[in-house]
N, C-alpha and C positions, 0 to 999 in steps of 0.2 A: 504493500498501498506505500503512496507514494503523492504526497500534495506538492506541487512545484520542486524544487530541490531537496525538501526533506523526506528521507523513505522513513517511512515508520516500521515498527516493531509488529504488528500485529494490525487487525481491522476493528478493533472494539474499544467506542468514542465516547468520553465524559459527553453526556449535553450542560447548556450552557445554560443554568438555572438561578434564575437572581435570588439571593440571598442565601445561598448555595453553593454553590459551586467558586466559590473563595481558593484561595493558595493550597491552605492545606487538604483540602478538600479534594483541590487536583491532583498535589502529591501521594496522599495516600490513595488513591482512586490509582495514582501507577505505579503506585508500587506495590500496590496487587492484583496486577493485570492489566490495565487499564494502555494501551498507544498512543494517545489521545486523548485530548483537554481542549475545549474552550474554557475560555473566564464569561462571569454571567456580564452581562450583557451592561456595557459603560455610556454614558451621556453624549455625544454629539454635541451638547447645549457648554460653551465655552465658558458661560458664568458659572457651571457647575463643576468644570475639570479639575481645580486645587480642594476642589472641597474634600470634609477626611474620607465620607463613606466613595465615592471617586476615588479617593488615592486608596484605599483596600483595595477597593477592589482589578485594581489594576497593578500590585503590588504580585512580581513574578518572582522576589526574593530564594535566589537559592533550585526553582523548578525548573528539571529537564526540558532540555527544546523538543518542539521547536513552541517558543511562545507564541501561541493562542490567542487576538484579543476582541469579543465580540463587538460591533459597536451599533449604535439606536436612533433614529433620528429621521428626519423627514425633511431638509434641506440638504440637498445637493450636494451643493459645494462645504457648509456648514460639516457635512460628511465625509466630506474629503478631505477638511481641514482635520479631524476630530482622527481620520486614518493618519495624516502624516505626525500631528500629535503624539498619539500612540506608536509610532514608530520611533521617534526621538526616544521614548523610556522603551525601547529595550522588544517593540513586537514585532514578529520575524513572519506572523500571519495574520488577515485582517479578514476575519468575519462580520456579513450584512443582517443584521436582526429583521427578518419579513417572517417571521414565523410566531410573535410574543403574541398573545391570548388575550394580555393583563385589560382588563378596560383604563384604567391610567395612561396608561403606554397606546391603546388605539382611540382612547379621544383623541390624543394629539396626532391622529393620522401617521403613527409610526408601529411598528412591530408590524401586526399579520393585516392591519389595516392601510399596506401600502399596497399590498396584492387588490385593494379597488381601483388602484391607481396604475395603472400597465406603466402609463407614460413613464407618472415620476419617479414609479418604481425601479424603472429602468436607466432613465438620468440618476439617479444616486447610484447605480452600479457600476455609470461609466466612470461618473468622478468621482470615485473611489478608487478603481483600477488602475484610471491615468492618474491617481495622485500615490500610488503603490507600486508600477509601472521601475520609475525611474531605478527606483532599491532592491527591484528585485525581489518583490515581496507578494506572494499570491494574494489573488482575494476569493476567500469561498462565501456564498450564501445560504443561509435557514432559512425555510420556508413552508406552510403549509401546504396542502390543497387545494384552497381557496378560501374565500371568505363566508360563501353557504357552499350549502350544497346546489344551489342552480349554477353558482358559478364557480365552479370549480377550473381556474384561468393557472396550477403549477405548470402543467404541460406546456404548455407556449408559452410561457414567462424563463420558465428552464432553457427552452431554445433561444430564445434572446439571452437571458443570461450569459449565455455558452458564448455566444456569438461576439459579448460584449465584453468577454477576457476572463470569466469567470474560473478559477482552476479546480472546484469541486460546488457539490451542490447537495445540501442534507434538506430531508424532507420528512415532514411530519406529516403522518399518515391521515391527519384530521383535517378539518375545516376551521377557521377561528369561532366561526356560531356553534362546536358542537363542545367549546372546550376541552377540557379532556375528559366528555364522559362521552358512552357506549365504546364501541371499541377501533383500535386504529384501521383502517384499509389499508391495503398497503398492492394493492393494483393498479394506483395509479403512480407509487414507486414503480415500481413494473414498464409502466407507460412509460414513462421519462425516460429510466435505464436503459429501452431502446433506442433511443433518438439522440444519445446524448453522446459521446465520444470520455469527457473528463469524466474522475469519477463519481459515483452518486450512492449516499448514503440511509439507509433506512431506521426514523426512529419513530417510535408509540407502542407502546404496547409489551415494549421486549422486556420480560420480567424473569425468564429463568434460560439453562442452554437449551433448552427444548424449541423455543421461542424462538431463540436464535437462530438456530439453523435451519429452520422454515419460515422463517422473513429473509433471509439469505436464500435461502431455495424458492423461493416461489417470486421474489424482484430482480434476482444475479444481482443486486447491488453490490457495489467493491465494501463497503463496512457499513457496522448497525451501530447506531447513536444511543445511550440509554440512559435515562433523567430522574424520574421516579423513582423505578425500582431498585437505584445504587443508591436511592438517602437510608442509612442505617445497613447499608447494607453492599460498603463495598468492593466487597472481596468474588461480586457478583461475576467481575469481569475474569479470575484466574478459576473462577467453577466454567465459565462459558467457554472460557480459550484452553480449559480444559476433552471437554466435553467434545469441542469441534476437532482436535485433535485426536483425542484417543475412539468416541462415545462412550467413551464410561464418563460418569460422575465420583469427583470429588467426596474427600467424608466431611462433612456438615466440619467448621473450625473448632479445634478447641477452647474451652473454657480460658488456657494460657496465652493463646493468640488471642480472642478477643479482648484479654486484659489490657495485653501490650498493644493492641490495634488503640481501643479508646483510648487509653491514656498519652500515645502518641498523639492521638486526634487532640485531646481538647492542649497539652501543653503546645504545639504547632498556634491553636487555634487563640491561648491566651495569648504566644506573644506576637499576634497581629492587631488583636481587638482591645489590649491590656482590660484590666480589673473589671470597671463596670461592664463595659456592653463585653468581653469573649465570656464574660461568667453568665452573661441573659443569652447571648445569642447561643452558645453552647445546648442550653437546653432543648431546642428540636432537635438535633442530634443527638442527645441523648436520648430523648424520647422515645427516636426512629431505631437508633440500639437496643433499646429494650424490648424489641421484639424478637430480637432474636438470642436474646439472654437466656442464661441456666438459671431452673430455678420454677418455672410453672409463674403464672397468671397471678396470683398473688403477691409474687416477691416480685415480680419484675415493676405491679400499679406501686406497691408501697415503693419501691424506688423512684419513681416517676415522681411521685409523690413531693418524696422527701428532697429529690433536682432541682424543684422547680421551687421550692422555699428557702434554695441553699445563695448565698449573693458574696463570696469569695470563693476565688481559684481553687483557696489551696483545700480549705473547704468540700468542694466539688469534687477535684481530683482523690481527698479524704475518702468521701461517698463511695463513689465507683470500688478503690480499693478495699473497703468495709465490704462489696458488696460479692464480689469474688475467694472474701477470705473468708464468709460468712458460708458461700455455695460450697465452696470445700470442706468444712467443716462438718457441713450437714451430707458431703458424700461418706468422709469418713466414718460416719457416726452411721450411719444405714449400712 
């Protein structure tokens, strides 16, 4: 799998998710088998580029190359400037967001709302490609199948984007109208793949090794992108990689592995966000992790309740260590 000059270790990608796919999460997913990860989207608005929120989203310190930054906006020249801004700060691949279904994004005609205005969408693609071309930086695009069921224009936009110089296309198999409801359909992805020569990536409802194998087979896609299924389960990438290579399932992670990964993730998370924000934003990750923790529903529910009441990093780390120590004690007693 290759994007521009970058040869990737595999074809398993981490989806850009606002508030989730920050540097600590991307690094852990790559450590556990993902071949590529795109940052959560950053705004093209110049007045927000130096905000703390944007600077954290654009933080790639110590991250394995290639560094891919997703940008979002509605003005072609502003998007071109945003691409240049991020190139100056280390971005090696620029991804254009035309897939986000969030109302606060779409209400400003950004994200998947751009698919309603094909002329503007193409102007943005052309402007960003022109800004990146002198630096040899590939531009990729993430979109949905269309705005609504009656207007699935992804194949049309995909062909135009390829002609404009897009190096890779990712398609989430839902319309904006669907949000994340219902089931993703990958027939549209297969249609797009059949008419493009650039790499095409399938995204949507890939939550198991079997689903990954099925989507790759039915779409002919060059790669798959995984989002929500990796929340609290970043080891899904190594499970899929093993299954695709061998046809066999990896055993579930051991308690020692889970403990190590959780603590590593928390330490990296706190280093990025600091004490006040770090302990609060870590709660959602720990809530997702709790679904895979040993001990049963009652124990994990109690764990989540304790985590949500904690207001210091040290206490949060101690809570995780105590939980695993308690599980080990129960196991030995049994």
